[in-house]
C-alpha atoms as one frame of an Amber mdcrd trajectory, in Angstrom:
protein
   4.525  37.625 -45.181   3.875  38.559 -41.576   2.250  35.909 -39.422  -0.796
  38.158 -38.926  -1.386  38.313 -42.705  -1.469  34.526 -42.898  -3.831  34.444
 -39.940  -6.255  36.916 -41.530  -6.254  35.033 -44.852  -6.856  31.618 -43.197
  -9.718  32.138 -40.720 -11.022  28.571 -41.047  -7.606  27.091 -40.254  -7.219
  29.397 -37.258 -10.637  28.542 -35.802 -10.116  24.824 -36.350  -6.760  25.084
 -34.600  -8.381  26.837 -31.611 -11.053  24.142 -31.336  -8.446  21.395 -31.645
  -6.282  22.929 -28.905  -9.238  23.370 -26.532 -10.494  19.805 -27.036  -6.997
  18.295 -26.776  -6.319  20.233 -23.576  -9.628  19.156 -22.042  -8.935  15.485
 -22.765  -5.304  15.765 -21.635  -6.242  17.510 -18.402  -8.730  14.796 -17.485
  -5.974  12.157 -17.753  -3.093  14.131 -16.202  -1.664  12.905 -12.925  -2.981
  14.931 -10.005  -0.906  14.928  -6.832  -0.104  17.140  -3.877   3.559  17.844
  -4.625   5.704  17.285  -7.733   7.826  14.165  -7.873  11.490  15.201  -7.749
  14.648  13.181  -7.289  16.538  13.944  -4.072  19.819  12.573  -5.484  20.176
  10.383  -2.394  20.773   6.645  -2.040  20.316   4.692   1.192  21.906   1.362
   2.115  20.093  -0.596   4.845  21.558  -3.685   6.526  20.066  -5.763   9.352
  22.136  -7.992  11.656  19.959  -8.892  14.678  21.534  -9.081  18.108  24.734
  -7.193  17.264  25.860  -4.143  19.243  26.175  -0.716  17.573  29.968  -0.851
  17.785  30.099  -4.235  16.051  27.576  -3.062  13.415  29.849  -0.150  12.600
  32.984  -2.310  12.412  31.513  -5.303  10.562  28.904  -3.686   8.318  28.975
   0.103   8.053  32.676   0.793   7.581  33.291  -1.928   4.909  30.340  -0.647
   2.843  31.414   2.984   3.247  34.954   2.167   2.134  33.664   0.350  -0.949
  31.272   3.058  -2.198  33.405   6.089  -1.247  35.287   6.118  -4.558  32.153
   6.494  -6.737  32.299   9.700  -8.775  29.840  12.437  -7.909  29.385  11.651
  -4.210  29.112  14.792  -2.120  28.657  13.327   1.350  28.262   9.985   3.146
  26.451   9.808   6.479  25.847   6.646   8.472  24.047   5.571  11.635  24.840
   2.254  13.332  22.419   1.053  15.982  21.792  -2.298  17.635  21.280  -4.840
  14.856  20.843  -2.169  12.156  22.980  -0.048   9.862  21.850   2.723   7.542
  24.119   4.670   5.215  23.001   7.830   3.419  24.891   8.636   0.205  24.312
  12.188  -1.087  25.261  12.861  -4.695  25.955  16.260  -6.215  22.782  18.177
  -7.045  21.606  17.673 -10.607  24.042  14.831 -11.290  23.556  13.311 -14.722
  22.264   9.764 -15.180  21.336   9.299 -11.531  19.747   5.838 -12.136  23.170
   4.634 -13.303  24.669   5.885 -10.030  22.108   3.882  -8.068  23.110   0.756
  -9.978  26.783   1.539  -9.377  26.146   1.763  -5.617  24.344  -1.590  -5.781
  27.276  -3.166  -7.647  29.798  -1.815  -5.136  27.756  -3.079  -2.190  27.536
  -6.530  -3.802  31.317  -6.567  -4.070  31.844  -6.288  -0.299  33.094  -9.782
   0.570  33.893  -9.635   4.286  30.361  -9.081   5.575  29.218 -11.636   8.200
  27.513 -14.683   6.683  24.513 -14.475   9.006  23.869 -10.773   8.316  21.005
  -9.981   5.994  21.726  -8.830   2.448  22.130  -5.019   2.293  19.251  -3.207
   0.593  19.978  -0.266  -1.725  17.133   2.199  -2.234  16.696   5.607  -3.803
  15.405   8.240  -1.399  12.393  10.017  -2.846   9.256  11.805  -1.748   6.868
   9.427  -0.057   3.285  10.478  -0.666   0.446   9.055   1.386  -2.772   8.856
  -0.595  -5.055   7.834   2.269  -5.133   5.953   5.584  -7.670   3.101   5.739
  -8.589   1.827   9.224 -10.429  -1.416  10.013 -11.864  -1.554  13.531 -14.320
  -3.704  15.427 -14.884  -5.986  18.390 -13.967  -9.244  16.642 -11.108 -11.699
  17.287  -7.730 -10.322  16.347  -6.943 -13.142  13.932 -10.190 -12.447  12.031
  -9.434  -8.714  11.861  -5.898  -9.538  10.699  -7.159 -11.769   7.860  -9.649
  -9.103   6.827  -6.919  -6.454   6.721  -4.684  -8.745   4.654  -7.484  -9.304
   2.127  -8.134  -5.566   1.950  -4.398  -4.909   1.537  -4.224  -7.321  -1.409
  -7.124  -5.504  -3.070  -5.482  -2.136  -2.438  -2.253  -3.274  -4.099  -4.244
  -4.194  -7.229  -5.376  -0.573  -7.663  -3.378   1.151 -10.451  -1.008   3.746
  -9.038  -0.646   2.192  -5.560   3.034   1.572  -4.831   2.929   0.087  -1.328
   0.673  -0.477   1.665   2.064  -0.301   5.198   0.119  -1.955   8.015   0.012
  -0.251  11.414  -1.142  -2.150  14.487  -1.179  -5.561  12.796   0.730  -8.323
  14.565   2.238 -11.376  12.906   1.295 -14.833  14.095   3.737 -16.594  16.424
   3.783 -20.014  18.095   5.161 -19.641  21.589   6.980 -22.503  23.309   7.192
 -21.645  27.025   9.558 -24.133  28.682   9.092 -25.123  32.312  12.588 -25.289
  33.899  11.451 -27.792  36.553  10.010 -30.255  34.034  13.058 -29.759  31.841
  15.371 -30.652  34.728  13.315 -33.715  35.664  14.005 -35.177  32.228  17.687
 -34.182  32.474  17.372 -31.940  29.421  18.681 -28.476  28.643  17.076 -25.585
  26.792  19.562 -26.178  23.973  18.093 -29.683  23.487  14.618 -28.188  22.963
  15.934 -25.553  20.552  17.858 -28.161  18.553  14.855 -30.446  18.225  12.618
 -27.610  17.049  15.262 -26.440  14.592  15.612 -29.937  13.131  11.845 -30.206
  12.774  11.549 -26.932  10.843  13.582 -27.895   7.803  12.883 -27.314   4.129
  15.925 -28.708   2.325  16.339 -29.517  -1.384  17.615 -33.046  -1.913  18.452
 -32.917  -5.608  16.808 -35.069  -8.278  16.048 -38.764  -8.573  16.189 -40.416
 -11.992  13.921 -43.303 -12.902  14.121 -44.385 -16.509  13.072 -41.457 -18.666
  11.531 -39.621 -15.740  13.160 -37.372 -13.203  11.771 -36.483  -9.768  12.602
 -33.559  -7.508  13.528 -34.647  -3.982  12.950 -32.233  -1.115  12.847 -32.676
   2.661   9.729 -30.946   3.974   9.547 -30.755   7.771   8.114 -27.372   8.681
   5.635 -27.378  11.569   2.644 -25.074  11.093   0.376 -25.752  14.093   0.871
 -25.835  17.886  -0.079 -29.512  17.856   2.740 -30.324  15.452   5.196 -28.392
  17.617   3.946 -30.111  20.785   4.523 -33.565  19.230   8.139 -32.868  18.269
  10.421 -35.497  19.826  13.257 -34.096  21.906  14.925 -37.448  22.586  14.212
 -41.126  23.080  14.293 -42.776  26.510  16.116 -45.948  27.485  12.773 -47.684
  27.957  11.881 -47.131  24.301   9.666 -44.135  24.883  10.029 -40.529  23.781
  10.200 -37.135  25.439   8.062 -34.643  23.531   8.022 -30.853  23.598   4.612
 -31.002  25.300   6.222 -32.834  28.196   8.454 -29.904  29.125   6.697 -26.822
  27.675   3.377 -25.156  27.022   2.751 -24.483  23.315   0.333 -21.732  22.337
  -0.759 -20.104  19.085  -0.619 -16.331  19.582   0.774 -13.100  18.125   4.052
 -11.256  18.423   4.414  -8.598  21.085   2.820  -5.328  19.993   5.105  -2.435
  19.022   2.243  -0.193  17.892  -1.420  -0.256  18.753  -4.323   1.599  17.199
  -7.846   2.269  18.383 -10.807   3.995  16.792 -13.797   4.854  18.988 -12.334
   2.578  21.643 -12.122  -0.444  19.324  -9.076  -2.400  18.162  -7.871  -0.951
  14.836  -5.557  -2.076  12.068  -4.637   0.837   9.793  -3.327   0.533   6.248
  -1.243   3.450   4.977  -1.608   3.580   1.184   1.415   5.015  -0.641   1.101
   6.138  -4.244   3.708   5.446  -6.914   5.630   8.186  -8.704   3.215   8.153
 -11.632   0.113   7.481  -9.549  -2.827   9.896  -9.599  -3.877  10.618  -6.023
  -7.414  11.622  -6.956  -7.997   8.458  -9.031  -6.410   6.255  -6.364  -8.622
   7.640  -3.593 -11.680   7.371  -5.840 -10.886   3.691  -6.457 -10.293   3.091
  -2.732 -13.668   4.641  -1.900 -15.326   2.344  -4.438 -13.532  -0.646  -2.867
 -14.651   0.551   0.566 -18.297   0.596  -0.552 -17.926  -2.937  -1.915 -16.514
  -4.184   1.394 -19.231  -2.449   3.396 -21.967  -3.961   1.251 -20.713  -7.534
   0.968 -17.605  -8.415   2.946 -17.415  -6.633   6.295 -18.646  -8.690   9.284
 -21.166  -7.173  11.655 -19.578  -4.703  14.043 -16.566  -3.963  11.797 -16.160
  -0.492  10.291 -13.851   0.747   7.539 -12.821   4.395   7.866 -10.746   6.537
   5.492  -8.680   9.374   6.979  -5.744  11.590   5.908  -7.274  11.876   2.441
  -4.671  13.682   0.278  -7.161  14.139  -2.558  -9.066  16.683  -0.446  -6.229
  19.226  -0.671  -5.781  18.570  -4.373  -9.492  18.991  -5.092  -9.496  22.171
  -3.001  -6.611  23.582  -5.041  -8.304  22.630  -8.295 -11.513  24.330  -7.177
  -9.472  27.391  -6.248  -8.016  27.430  -9.746 -11.451  27.120 -11.331 -12.908
  29.809  -9.089  -9.983  32.204  -9.484  -9.949  31.600 -13.214 -13.643  32.444
 -13.500 -13.326  35.525 -11.295 -10.185  36.628 -13.120 -11.850  36.226 -16.504
 -14.855  38.280 -15.385 -12.630  41.017 -13.969 -10.542  41.088 -17.144 -13.709
  41.444 -19.230 -15.030  44.244 -17.012 -11.776  46.221 -17.123 -11.438  45.761
 -20.882 -15.055  46.759 -21.453 -14.475  49.973 -19.515 -11.358  50.955 -21.478
 -11.560  49.406 -24.974 -15.216  48.422 -25.390 -17.191  45.157 -25.172 -16.203
  43.619 -28.502 -12.416  44.118 -28.175 -12.709  42.917 -24.581 -14.165  39.587
 -25.655 -11.550  39.220 -28.413  -8.699  39.770 -25.932 -10.226  37.537 -23.252
 -10.365  34.585 -25.691  -6.607  34.351 -25.296  -6.968  33.216 -21.676  -8.461
  29.718 -22.268  -6.287  29.225 -25.353  -3.099  30.093 -23.457  -4.031  27.813
 -20.573  -4.890  24.989 -22.978  -1.494  25.187 -24.668   0.193  25.387 -21.263
  -1.557  22.183 -20.150  -0.463  20.387 -23.332   3.139  21.514 -22.789   3.004
  20.453 -19.132   1.923  16.975 -20.173   4.646  16.795 -22.823   7.398  17.781
 -20.368   6.099  15.504 -17.608   4.739  18.177 -15.249   1.775  16.994 -13.202
  -1.173  18.861 -11.730   0.084  19.691  -8.229   0.105  22.570  -5.764   3.089
  24.308  -7.356   1.953  23.980 -10.975  -1.501  25.219  -9.983   0.120  28.133
  -8.175   1.987  29.014 -11.383  -1.221  28.957 -13.413  -3.020  31.148 -10.877
  -0.040  33.505 -10.632  -0.031  34.214 -14.371  -3.798  34.558 -14.648  -3.892
  38.319 -15.224  -0.706  38.516 -17.283  -1.524  36.270 -20.237  -3.981  38.788
 -21.748  -1.589  41.763 -21.667  -0.174  41.178 -25.150  -3.658  40.570 -26.557
  -4.850  43.874 -25.042  -1.994  45.787 -26.698  -2.604  44.272 -30.143  -6.386
  44.532 -29.906  -6.303  48.182 -28.828  -3.818  49.120 -31.568  -5.947  47.390
 -34.220  -9.086  49.157 -32.943  -7.254  52.481 -33.228  -6.584  51.821 -36.914
 -10.232  50.870 -37.436 -11.245  54.215 -35.936  -8.871  55.904 -38.394 -10.694
  54.332 -41.315  -8.975  51.032 -42.076 -11.065  47.917 -42.613 -10.926  45.299
 -39.830  -8.701  42.896 -41.860  -6.266  45.677 -42.719  -6.309  47.033 -39.183
  -5.619  43.539 -37.781  -2.523  43.115 -39.970  -1.160  46.647 -39.546  -1.948
  46.845 -35.835  -0.266  43.508 -35.113   2.801  44.246 -37.245   3.422  47.580
 -35.510   3.577  46.153 -31.989   5.004  42.680 -32.677   8.466  43.341 -31.253
   7.278  45.386 -28.257   4.846  42.570 -27.383   7.592  39.951 -27.721   9.860
  42.076 -25.518   7.115  42.477 -22.888   6.441  38.739 -22.699  10.165  37.935
 -22.634  10.897  40.331 -19.767   7.996  38.927 -17.758   9.225  35.362 -18.297
  12.800  36.433 -17.470  11.613  37.629 -14.071  10.842  34.022 -13.134  14.141
  32.602 -14.406  15.995  32.840 -11.052  13.591  30.219  -9.690  14.469  27.945
 -12.598  18.204  28.453 -12.026  18.093  27.433  -8.365  20.225  24.380  -7.612
  19.676  21.459  -5.303  16.476  19.784  -4.226  14.774  23.136  -3.557  15.546
  24.206  -7.108  13.980  21.062  -8.503  10.951  21.559  -6.306  10.262  25.209
  -7.172  11.451  24.923 -10.775   7.927  23.842 -11.712   6.588  27.393 -11.213
   8.749  29.233 -13.829   8.221  26.411 -16.315   4.427  26.642 -16.068   4.503
  30.456 -16.176   6.754  30.405 -19.256   4.492  27.910 -21.023   1.444  30.119
 -20.425   3.239  33.316 -21.500   4.603  31.782 -24.711   1.170  30.367 -25.496
  -0.409  33.800 -24.982   2.172  35.333 -27.321   1.395  32.827 -30.082  -2.332
  33.398 -29.570  -1.922  37.169 -29.769   0.215  37.121 -32.930  -1.489  34.294
 -34.836  -5.050  33.718 -33.602  -6.127  37.180 -32.432  -5.592  38.963 -35.801
  -7.986  36.529 -37.503 -10.608  37.118 -34.829 -10.178  40.914 -35.115 -10.654
  40.723 -38.880 -13.805  38.627 -38.484 -15.488  40.138 -35.448 -14.179  43.679
 -34.925 -16.826  46.262 -35.731 -15.821  48.837 -38.363 -16.464  52.500 -37.554
């Protein structure tokens, strides 16, 4: 039995299937991740190591070269590039494009780095990270003529709330300075007490201790012993004893230095409308939905403006990535509507109004199946997938036009609509399959591209193929039933 015969004999099943596909696609689309660009792996791993105060030459000799030698023997590495600067080393490890089980390679790099034994003890632990696309969802800026410490606390509270939003991976602060307690030593006063700068440093270092002291047993109970001596205020620093005098007195830090509570020296500074600004760059996670994230941030912004922002402080959102995504979605909706109208007009002119409507039904069905397949294969709504859907807009109805016109020809020759639907579909089944296959094959070179660019543009042929295959199934299985039910006999 040909598939068209089954379709004609089971009209209820066919119509229920169409409704189910349309509803499932609508629900799926509303929950699909919407982002600007697809998330692709760059097959790159970076190793970062910090060793403050060390020259570039020493960084290369002590840090970079030992790590490079250790990881060089990992299978699949294509290239290793490193940069050693003052107090900092970064090593870029490029793996072969499309390497299998890349997460395992990342773990292997981490294991090899952990095995390097001759790194300096006072160097920081090397950090191993996968290089991937970093997508900024939005830039939130807090500005106002209020004390810097108050603006800093407000930005920290807002940052904590941003990190609680689902889909937010990280928040980077720009223009926010960390608190520092400065001890500015007066050389003259230091000399009068016959002290050196090293004496002051040693006393401050001994004061700022947080050392575990083990456990203390007492009967059936056990107590944790810990030496807590960290100074947190300028007053505590000022009262640190540098040494005792022969007369039984003490020399304090306040006797030889001025202690002030301030901020670190600024490396970046932001202003908005002439006011001091702290900006928070919100980065989305790989699975985060940019549109939902920005919507949640706007809701949080309204809450802050209504209840938590002091007078004179403004919260501004800029670099909104959801604007481009919404614009592309609107373009898809608009182009889809225009394309559907044009398809109906052309079909009405050449095959008549009723066959035109029957053929045009394949457009939403094909797109619905394509959306379901995109979700199944992990393809998000992004600029490239939307481009693929727009690109194939006028092609997905070609097979339906061929079958519909052939069936209408048999109706004109005297066959009943059910018979014409079966005969007309059977006659052109293989030509229609060949037409769809050749169209899909034209996009295959994009899918066969290697490297990062191939991963990036590979989304387009996948989406096009999904839509074309869906249109083929609609034309061979759903359309014959609709022709049998709605085609007008001559």
